[in-house]
C-alpha positions, 0 to 999 in steps of 0.5 A: 539540491532542493531544500526539502530533498533528503541529504546526509547532513540531515540524518546524522543519527544512523538509526533515524537515517535507516528509519526514514529510508523506509518512508514511515509516513506511508506505512499507515495504509498497512496498519489500516489493512491489518485493522480491517482484517482484525475487525473482520475476525472480531465481527465473526465472533472471535476473541481478539488474540492480542499477541498475534495481533501485535506481531501481525501488525509489527511485521506487516509494517516491517514487510511494507518498509522492506518492500519500500527499501527494495523498490528504491534500490531497484528503481536506482539500479534501473535508472528510474530515480536518476531520470526522475526530475519531475517528482513531487517530494515526498509523495512520488519518486521514492525516497531518493536516499541512494540518489542523494548519497544518504545511504549507499545502494549496497547498504539499502539492498542489505537493509531491505532484504534484512527486513524481509528476512525478519518478516519470514522468521515472524511468519513461521511463528504465526504459522505455528500459532494459527495454521500452516496455510498462512504460508501461502498468504505470506508467500503471495504477499511478499512475492508481489511486494518484492517482484514489483520492481525486482528482476527477473519479474519486474511486475511494473515493467510487465504492465501488472503493477496496479493489480499487484498493489491491489493483491498486496494490500488485500492480502494484508487484510486477509492475512491479519484475519487468518492469523486470528481465525486460523482458516480462510474466509470470504469476509476479509476479502469483501472488506479488504478489496475496496480498501486495496482499490483506494491504495491503488489510487495512491499509486495511480495518481503518484504515477502522473508526476513520474510518467516521463521517467517511468517511460524511459526506465521501462515501466509500463504503468497505465499512465505510460500506456494510456497517456495522462489525458486518457489515464486521468479518468481511471482514478475516478473509475477506481474510486467509484468501483471501491464505493460500489463494492462496499455498498453492494457487499453491505446491501447483499449481506456479505458485509454488515451495513456499518462497514459501508461507512467506508464510502464516507471517504468518497468526497475526498476521492472525488475532489482529488479526481476533479484536480487530476482531470484538470491538471493531469498534464500539469502534475506540479499542481496535484499536491492537494490531490495527492494528499486527499488520495492518501487521506481517502484511503486511510479514512475509508479503511478505518471507517470500514474497520470500525463498522465491522468492529461495531457490528460484532455481537458481544462475545459471551 
């Protein structure tokens, strides 16, 4: 086993073992999505409800953790993880906790569903303090996360994995705003979609090292369907579209101008796109691009949230 791969001997503490199985380093994108939603509500002149905000953030993170664990379980069951010999640890190919014998498949399944069940319980409280219409946002968000790999839907095997990721992270921003606002608004959609596109690029570039095993296990990602040479241009198009969306929404008055600060993360995406175009068929050389893609999503989202927050009028 490669030196950096997870092993049971490295996680003697069961609490830390299960925490590590959620891939906590990647949960930051969910925190950023929540901050965008909270900032859009604040921009609309709503005072921050701290208790609602904290519960929203905590259980959004729990939902993301649960989805990570569930996807690892179903990737193991489908054979995707076992077949994946070209993954780049720790960025692609899942946690490998089941494959490497750190946690059993049964316990991963129980843990993942327990996290999602806790999120559902928290959702009922958030519905009570905001609006019952939150049910539909929560249902849609949990569905796309769970159904991404889980049968019978297996969205990634039906060729709609990328749209599912886009919808999932946009819905987090919308949900965080809704809990504060108690109603629907176009604002968190306008701010959340360009960030969600940057999250899609994290998934997108991660699929290049995993392309062979994805194809063998029945996943119909864009990289599998188009091939690495054609698909490499998709990353750049997604990044540019996210930038265009922000600039267009800000110049047309849908978002405050400061929210367009998210485009300052574009150079990171362009550098990553350059590497991907050069090394699409040599994924072992994509590590710097993988890191820049994660940084671009987090930085772009944080700058958008900050721009929304700073544009708010003082609450009297």
